[in-house]
C-alpha atoms as one frame of an Amber mdcrd trajectory, in Angstrom:
protein
 -25.043  -3.504 237.033 -22.179  -4.955 235.032 -18.940  -4.001 233.366 -19.376
  -4.037 229.601 -16.398  -5.151 227.527 -15.712  -5.211 223.820 -13.166  -7.958
 223.139 -11.336  -6.945 219.933  -9.195  -9.502 218.117  -7.013  -9.145 215.013
  -7.548 -12.412 213.133  -4.524 -13.856 211.369  -2.212 -11.315 212.987   0.649
 -13.745 213.639   0.544 -14.928 210.028   0.690 -11.319 208.847   3.792 -10.632
 210.949   5.524 -13.647 209.438   4.818 -12.492 205.886   6.598  -9.140 206.092
  10.168 -10.413 206.303  12.741 -10.668 209.056  13.419  -6.948 209.414   9.895
  -6.524 210.705   9.732  -5.689 214.382   9.795  -1.928 213.892   7.023  -2.276
 211.302   4.952  -4.395 213.693   5.396  -1.975 216.596   4.542   1.001 214.397
   1.344  -0.657 213.140   0.361  -1.748 216.638   0.713   1.823 217.851  -1.423
   3.127 214.973  -4.195   0.609 215.668  -4.199   1.418 219.382  -4.264   5.168
 218.691  -7.200   4.834 216.291  -9.103   2.602 218.722  -8.507   4.947 221.668
  -9.597   8.015 219.702 -12.807   6.301 218.590 -13.578   4.973 222.061 -12.842
   8.231 223.880 -15.055  10.210 221.474 -18.072   8.408 222.930 -16.881   7.965
 226.525 -15.181   4.571 226.219 -11.653   3.419 226.957  -9.284   0.877 225.362
  -7.149  -1.537 227.379  -4.385  -3.305 225.389  -3.503  -6.859 226.340  -1.484
  -8.808 223.807  -1.158  -6.464 220.858  -3.542  -8.481 218.722  -6.163  -8.354
 221.495  -7.635  -5.222 223.040 -10.560  -4.788 225.402 -12.812  -1.755 225.117
 -14.575  -0.720 228.331 -17.955   0.355 226.994 -20.372   1.230 229.805 -22.588
   4.074 228.671 -21.351   3.999 225.074 -24.233   3.991 222.532 -24.500   0.999
 220.218 -23.782   3.044 217.087 -20.539   4.286 218.654 -19.538   0.753 219.597
 -19.965  -0.196 215.944 -17.846   2.807 214.945 -14.989   1.567 217.151 -15.119
  -1.718 215.240 -15.082   0.092 211.885 -12.146   2.301 212.870 -10.030  -0.636
 214.052 -10.911  -2.568 210.898  -9.726   0.296 208.693  -6.375   0.481 210.481
  -5.753  -3.249 210.879  -3.787  -5.196 208.241  -5.966  -8.252 208.945  -9.683
  -8.893 209.539 -11.092  -7.879 212.930 -13.543  -9.631 215.232 -15.270  -7.885
 218.133 -17.578  -9.334 220.767 -19.413  -7.049 223.185 -20.265  -8.883 226.410
 -20.869  -8.283 230.114 -17.886  -9.415 232.159 -20.060 -11.184 234.732 -20.838
 -13.859 232.142 -18.782 -17.063 232.183 -16.282 -17.128 229.331 -16.568 -13.399
 228.625 -12.847 -13.373 227.776 -13.099 -15.979 225.016 -11.786 -14.473 221.814
 -14.144 -14.313 218.831 -12.821 -16.198 215.824 -14.989 -14.948 212.952 -14.633
 -11.448 211.434 -17.421  -9.047 212.292 -19.045  -7.656 215.409 -21.466  -9.418
 217.759 -23.220  -7.680 220.621 -24.700  -9.852 223.357 -27.773  -8.738 225.259
 -26.773  -6.630 228.237 -27.983  -4.120 230.792 -24.985  -2.051 231.824 -24.747
   0.616 234.504 -22.266   2.979 236.091 -18.547   2.233 236.046 -15.881   2.797
 238.680 -12.272   3.606 237.799  -9.796   2.965 240.606  -6.590   4.880 239.827
  -3.716   3.456 241.878  -0.664   5.648 242.369   2.299   4.121 244.207   4.028
   6.521 246.581   7.675   7.517 246.233   8.281   5.543 243.019   9.391   8.637
 241.106  11.879   9.545 243.843  13.206   5.984 243.985  13.755   5.986 240.227
  15.899   9.082 240.536  17.888   7.679 243.466  18.179   3.989 242.598  17.449
   3.729 238.870  14.239   2.536 237.260  14.600  -1.277 237.483  13.489  -1.943
 241.049  10.558   0.541 241.041   9.373  -0.762 237.656   9.470  -4.349 238.942
   7.400  -3.296 241.962   4.717  -1.754 239.768   4.677  -4.801 237.487   4.244
  -7.147 240.466   1.164  -5.203 241.508  -0.207  -5.205 237.961   0.314  -8.960
 237.588  -1.375  -9.557 240.940  -4.412  -7.586 239.759  -4.460  -9.457 236.441
  -4.506 -12.740 238.363  -7.023 -11.694 241.027  -9.241  -9.090 239.362  -9.728
 -10.339 235.791 -11.427 -13.597 236.907 -13.976 -11.442 238.760 -14.736  -9.471
 235.622 -12.774  -6.368 236.651 -10.345  -4.989 234.051  -6.891  -3.691 235.049
  -4.713  -1.528 232.841  -1.116  -0.348 233.277  -1.002   3.363 232.469   2.760
   3.865 232.621   5.089   5.090 235.347   3.673   4.080 238.724   0.007   4.240
 237.717  -2.498   1.412 237.290  -6.238   1.570 236.662  -8.799  -1.020 237.701
 -12.275  -0.820 236.131 -15.201  -2.365 238.006 -18.993  -2.052 238.050 -20.185
   0.822 240.232 -21.854  -1.512 242.719 -18.598  -3.450 243.238 -16.381  -0.571
 244.394 -15.821  -2.009 247.875 -14.889  -5.425 246.524 -12.520  -3.953 243.923
 -10.889  -1.670 246.497 -10.433  -4.658 248.800  -8.569  -6.477 246.028  -6.308
  -3.476 245.509  -5.521  -3.119 249.211  -4.844  -6.838 249.550  -2.530  -6.738
 246.533  -0.679  -3.727 247.950  -0.162  -5.211 251.394   1.995  -2.798 253.346
   2.966  -0.884 250.222   2.537   2.872 250.072  -0.192   3.946 247.707  -3.005
   6.343 246.909  -6.274   5.326 245.234  -8.430   7.917 243.518 -11.814   6.434
 242.637 -14.092   7.968 240.029 -17.637   6.798 239.363 -19.718   7.885 236.394
 -21.833   6.626 233.513 -18.909   5.914 231.186 -15.194   5.064 231.559 -13.822
   8.358 230.261 -15.851  10.379 232.766 -14.983   7.945 235.560 -11.273   8.304
 234.771 -11.544  12.085 234.915 -13.180  11.850 238.339 -10.479   9.422 239.479
  -7.774  11.902 238.431  -9.582  14.614 240.416  -9.768  12.291 243.420  -6.009
  11.707 243.304  -5.367  15.442 243.201  -7.473  15.849 246.352  -5.467  13.124
 248.130  -2.191  14.788 247.170  -3.443  18.105 248.517  -4.890  16.725 251.759
  -2.014  14.304 252.483  -4.135  12.703 255.220  -6.043  10.089 253.232  -5.169
   7.231 250.937  -8.548   6.786 249.273 -10.948   9.371 247.860 -14.144   8.721
 245.918 -15.621  11.222 243.453 -19.050   9.934 242.446 -21.178  12.103 240.150
 -20.948  15.152 242.363 -21.066  13.116 245.571 -17.620  13.003 247.146 -16.590
  10.623 249.931 -13.286  10.684 251.750 -11.981   7.429 253.196  -8.912   7.790
 255.405  -6.750   4.745 256.045
């Protein structure tokens, strides 16, 4: 089983930004938000999920998403983008999966995907620390964890995403849950955290299970890790 990614690139994006004058940043940010919103709506409608990287590059997590819906994501982004769009759909266990396509259009490599795991990391006490100390130190702590996962997880074909606040997601193939969780725990060190893990056929369903898993941890208060896997629930206390 593999993680299936759709690497989406806006071609000529930098040139477009330079053509709209100096009073442009608010225009750029507004357009970026519109593109991301359209992409997320299209992906979620068929069970996918969009991870933004640089704003002219997004990665769609596509396990379980039918081919016709993958093509619809490409069409939706193309309609919203001010420049041509390229999209390559590829399994992340292939060398060079993160190479950006350079020609407009969509290419779909041969693949055989499977279930996807979403590891939802929630750092403990960050909200309280923001109220007591301000937001700078807690935000820096979350960003350090996110950068560590970018450096350690992306080369393995796992896809991290910062959700906001003190929440980070790591997507991995279903069969690689233990390896992905090990990366998270190593990155956290002695930090306080909870990890709700959801496993399902597509990213949207896996994320919903991960959110449920976190709610169980918060209720039980005796475990740091909980796995909700297609009706099969496993508690791991640490």
